N, C-alpha and C positions, 0 to 999 in steps of 0.2 A: 439174674445178671442185671445190675440197672442199665439203660439204653437213655442216652438220654436226646431234647426232644433240641429239634433243628432249634426255637429260639437261647436254650444255652449251652447247643455248640457254637452256638453264632456271637454269642456273651465268651464265655470261653476263644474265641477267635480272636476279639478285637480287645479283648484285653489283655493277655496275652496269659493265658492262668496257667499252662506248660511251662515249668523250668526248662529255656532254653541250655543251658550248662546241662547239662542232664539227659536232652538230647546228643548222642554222643556221632551218630552217623553227618547232621553239619554242622562239625566245627570253626567251618570259620567267615559261620555269618555272624554277624555280632543279633541283639536285639534290636537294639540300633538302626540294622540296616530293616532290620525287616520287619517294623512298624511304620506301615503308611501311614500318610495322612487321615482323615477322616473319609473328605472327597473317592481318595484312589484305593482305599478298603473296602467303600461304599460302591464304586466303580467293578470290583475285584469280590466281593462276596458271595453273589452267584453262579458264579461259575466257578469259587470256591466249593458251593455245597452241592454243585450239580457233578463238579470233574474229582474232588481229591476231599469229599467227606472223610473217605475211613485216615486222610492224615487227620484234621482234624483234632484237638488245638494246635498241632504242636507247626508254629509256622518257620520253621530251614523248609521245612516237610511239607507244606502250603505250598510252599517259593516251589518247590523243586517241580512238587505235580504242574504245579501253572506251567509253569519253562516249560517243562514232556511236554503239557498238553496243548500247547501255541494255536494249533492252527487254529483248537475246537472254543474259545472263548469269542468272548463277544471282541470289537471293535476297542472300547470304554476299555479292558482290564488291559489288551495291547496294549493300546497306548500308554498305559498306565506300567508297564513289565518295556517299553520301549525308554519311557521316562526317563527312568530308570536303570536305566542299560542292562536291565538283564536282561 
């Protein structure tokens, strides 16, 4: 079974390799709503890799995971979620 490296997972998360249209679990979140800026992605990437690795590369699932683990997030990532109203 293929297990992508951390660098591959990072690339998939940042480029949106997963088609969100196929992710029926989170139909109300558009790709535009999930695509943070490069700085926002950088702020949350360590938390996503640590806390939400199983959800990568599905951006909507990563967002839900980050929200569910808000207390464990770094201040930088919490600030991004707060700024985005999440």
